[in-house]
N, C-alpha and C positions, 0 to 999 in steps of 0.2 A: 179881700182885705186891702186896706190902704196902708202901704208900706213902701219904703225905698227899695228899688230893684237894682241888682248888680249891673244890669244892662243899661241903666239910665243914669248912672252916677259917675262923676268924674273920678277915675281911679288911677290915672297915669302917674307913675312914680310914687305911689302911696305904699305904705306898709300896712298890710291887711291881715287881720286875724280871721282865719277861715275855720269855722266850727263845722266839722264833719262827723259822721258816725262810722267809725272803724271798729265798732264793738262786734268783732267777728270771732268765729270759733278757731281756737288754736289746738293743735294736736302735737304733743312733744315739741312745743315752742316753734311750730311751723304753722303757717296760715293754711287752714283747711278749705276756706272759701273766700276768694279775693274779690267777689262781685261788688261788694260795697266800696272797696278801694277803687275799682275800675270806674264806677259811676261818678267818682269825684274828679276824674282826670279832665273832663271838659272844662270845669270851672278853673282848675289849676292852670291849664293851657291858656285859657282866656286871660287870666290875671298876668301870666307871663308875657303875653302880647302887649300888656299895658305897662311892662317894666316894673311890676310890683315886687316888693319883698313879701313873700307869702309865709305866714306863720300858721301851720296846721295844728289844730287842737282837737283832741278826741278823748273819750274814756275807753276803757277796756275792762270788762268783767266787774267784779265786786270786791275790790281790795279793802273796802271799809276804812278808808283814810290811812292805810298803812302801805309801805313800799313792799310789793310782792314781786320777786324776781321773775316769776312765770308770767306776770302781767305787764312787764315792761314792753315798750313798743319797738324793740329791735327787729322782730320778725316783720312787722308792718313796714318799717323803714326799708328793709331789704326788698319787699314787693314794690314799694314806690320807686325805688332805684331801677328795678327791672322794667317797670312801666314807663319810666321817664329817663331812659339811659343817657340822654344828651344834657340833662339838667344837673345842677349842683344841689344836692339834698343833704342837709345837715341835721343829724339827729341830736337833739339836746338832752341833757341828763336831768332836766328839771322843767317846770313850766312857768315859774315866776322867779323874780329876784334880779338884783343888779347885774350879776354875772351874765344871766341870760339876755337881759336888755342890752348890755354892752356888745355881746357877740352879734346880735341882730343889727344894732346901729352901725357897727363897723363894716358890715358886709355890703357888697355891691348890690345894686338892684337886680331883679330877676333871679333871686336866690330863694330856695325853699327850705324852711325850717320846720322840723317836726318836734313839737313839745312832748315831754314825757306825759304819761297817763295822768289826766286831770284828777281822777278819783284817788290818787295817792294822797290827796289832801281832803280831809273830811269836810272842809269848808265848801267844796264843790257841790256836794249834795245838799248842804245846808243853805245854799243860795246866799252865801256870806258876801256882803257888799265889799268888804275889804279885800277878800280874795279876788272878787270880780274886778275891782279897781286895779289890782296888781296885774291881772291879765290884760286889761284894757291899756295899761301903761306901756305895753309892748308895741302897740300899734296905733294907727290913725283911723282905721276903718274896721268895722266888724261885719262879717257876712255869716249868716246862719244858713248852712246847706245841710242841716241835720234834722229834717222833718221827723224822722223816726224817733228822735229824742225830745221832740218839742212838747210832749205832754208832761215833761219834767220841769219843775221850777227850780232849776239848778243854776249855779253862778255863771257858767259859761253859756247858758241858754236865756236866762232872764235878767239877773242883776247887772250883767255886763252892759246891757243896753242903756243903762242910766249914764254911761260915761263916754260912749262913742256913737257917731252916726252908724246906724245898724241896718243892714241890707238883707234882702232875701236872695238866696242862691238859686240856681236853675233846678236842682232836684226838689227843693222845697216848693218852688213855684209850680212845678209839674204836678206834685202830689196835691197841692191845694186846688189847682185848676180842675183836675179830673175828679177828685173826691167831692168837690162842690157840685159836680154834675149829678152825683147820687142824691144830694140833698135838694136840688132843684131840677128834678128829672123831666125828660120828655115822657109823656104818658101814652100808653099804659107803661107803668114801671113795675117790674117784678124783682123781688128780693129772694135770693136763695140763701137759706141759713142752715148751717150744719155744725160739725165739729164736736169735740168731746166735752168742751166746757159748758156747764149748765147755768152760768151766772151772767147771761147776756140780756138782762132785763131791759136796761136802757136802750140797747141796740134793737131789741125786738120792738119796743114801744116806738122807737124812731122809724123802724121799717113799716110798722102799721100806719104811721102818719103819712109817710112819703110814697107808699106803694099802692098798687091796685091789688096785688096778691103777694103773700109771703109763703114760699115753699119751704117746708121744714123737713130736714133730713138729719143724718148723724144721730148722736146720742141726744140731741136737743128734742127729738120727737117723743122720747119715752116719758118725760114728765107730763107732757100734754095728754098722751094716751092714758096714763095712770090717773090724771085729773078727771078724765072722762069716764073712768071706771073700768078700763080695760087692763088685763094682766099683761105684763111685759117680761115675765120669766126672770132670767138672770141678766137681762139687759141693763146697761148702766143707767142708774137713776138714784135719787135720794129724796127723802121726805121734804127737805127745804125747797128743792127745785120743783117738786110736785105742787107744793103750796103756792109758789110763785106762778106756775102755769095755771093753776086754778083761778087766781086773781086776774090774770091776763084774759082767760077765756070768758070772764064775766063782762069784759068790755064790748061795746057795740062793734068796735073795729076788728074784733077777733074773727069776724066772719070772713076776713081776708086770709086767714090762715088756711093753708092746704097741707094736711097731714098725710103721711104715707098710707097707701092701700095694702102694701105687702112688703115683706122683708126676706132677706136671705138669713136664715138662722143656723147656728151651729150648736152641737151638743157639748162642746168644750172650747175653751179659749186657747186654741192652737191654730197655727197657720194651715195645718193639714187636717183640721177637724172635719168630720162628716157634716154636710150641709143639706138643707132643703129650703124650699120656698113656701112660706105660709102667709095667710092674710093677717092684717094688723090685729084682728080680734081672736087669733088662734095660736098665739105664741105660747108654747108649753112651759110648764114650771121649770123644767131643766134645760130650757133652750135660751140662747142669747142671740139677739138680732145684731148683725154686724155689717149689714149693707141693705140698701133698698132693693126691692124686687122689681120685676119687669113691668107690672101694672103701674107702679109708682113712677118709674122712669118714663113710661108712655104718657102718664098724666102730666108730669112736669113739662115734658116737651110740648104738649098741647097748650099749656098756659104760656110757655116761653115764645111760642110761635107768633103770638100777637103783641109781644113786647116791643117798646121803642127804647127802653132803658132796662138793663139787667145789672143788679148789684149782687155779688156773691161773697159770702163769708162762711168759711168752714167746709171741710170735706163732707161728703154724704155717707161715707162708710169708713170702716177701719182700714185706711189706705196703707198702713204699714205692711199689711199682708196682701199680696196680689189678688188672692181669691175674693177679697172684700172691697176691691177698688173699682168694680165694674160700673156702678152708677156714677161715680165721680168722673171717670174717664168718658163714659158715654154722653153725659150731659155736657161736659167740657168740649167734646168733639162736636156735639150738636150746635153749640153756640157759635162755632166757626162758620156755620151756614147762615147765620143771621147777621144782616147788615144793620146793626143797632149799636147803641153805646153799651159797652160791656165793661164793668169795673169790678175788679176783685180786690178785696181789702183784708188785711190781717196776715201775720207772719206764717201761721200754719197753712192758710189758704195758698199763699205764694209758694211755699215749699212743695205742696202737692201739685200745683199747676206746673211748676218747673220740672218736677220729678217725672211727670207724664208728658212733657214737651207740648203743653197746651197754651203757653203764653202768647203765641202768635194769634190765637183765637180771641184775644181780649184787646179792648181799646187801651186799657191801663191795668197793670198788676202792681198794686202797692206792696212793698216789702216792709212797711213801717210798723207792723204789729200793733202794739198798744196805742200808738199815736193815731193810726188809721181808725181803729175802733172807737177811740175817744172822739175823733172828728166826726165819724159817721153817726155816733150817738147824739150828735148835736151839742156836745159839751165844749167848753172853752179850753183851748190849749195855751198854757201859760206863756210859752215862748212866742207864739203868734200874737198874743195880746201885747207882749212886751215890744214887739216890732212895730205894732200899730201906735203904741204910746210914744215910741222913739220918733216915729215919723212926725207926730204932732210937736214933739219937743224940738226937733232939728230942722223941720221943713222951712222955717223962715230964715235960717242961716244960709250963707253962701257955702257951697261945697267945693 
């Protein structure tokens, strides 16, 4: 993508609005996972070396345009202060307005301001240009380092780029760089697709275009098996996904699909349920398949052995319970032996990879969730398109 980069733009002594994604889980008003905050520290430190005033903007949760005390950013402010103990961090009680602008203008350089939750204003999700202008009025430069929210056409992601020179941040650049390698892969390219969601039509179609083989696991396998006329017992599936699978199977590219040979099945949906291993065509009426079997694991490894690019989306079994996480762990560990490009995309995928300490086996693990899936599906991300348009608008001006 052709856009301004934070690393190539004159930023010294500027006031910068930094859009990050601090949409993180809170438990009893305390941060449960600070990893997203930690990943923003490098860009904050970089801007501090440039003597910038830094205005951090983020959303949290779904307050639907109302002020919700439990979704205020006080807990996030506390974590930021712990991560940057030497810096002056000022938590503001709003995100727009004359009072907010005055406080920022009167402050010295190299100060950090945290705006209140953007979604306390319904105009944020409406991509309202007046609200975006009010945000832009606080700063001289805008930086988008929130790739994980870039599939949203919101005011702080899209409309704001009409009013300020708009730059890509390091996290956004990293995501685009590696996810692009999945769309322009070194061949042979193997996609691994699993997970519980059965609505990945665009992603499957993209995988069939870009890959040599698509290895199907998780609940994604059952619509395909049903479409082929096999019984799947009580395994997760529905008529709509089966009909979608039937249409996909009619395509010439469907020959690239590799379906499971066997499964670990249970007699009930419990973590300690009695299990057995059965072939794909022998799942009983009262059985549910919750993991891939050893034949399938061996088959997948055989295909992966020849890959030069591997793209993984979705766990291969019901990983919430250890008994049904074997195939995901085994394939993840096997990938560690392959010196190829290995990219994992999607929030659920990242959670599982981190849960089983497999992230070191990958070239890149995207935590972007919906944005990563949208990008991998070959669709346009509104915020990235906005950055490209901004480049055309401002590139002829002096910065």
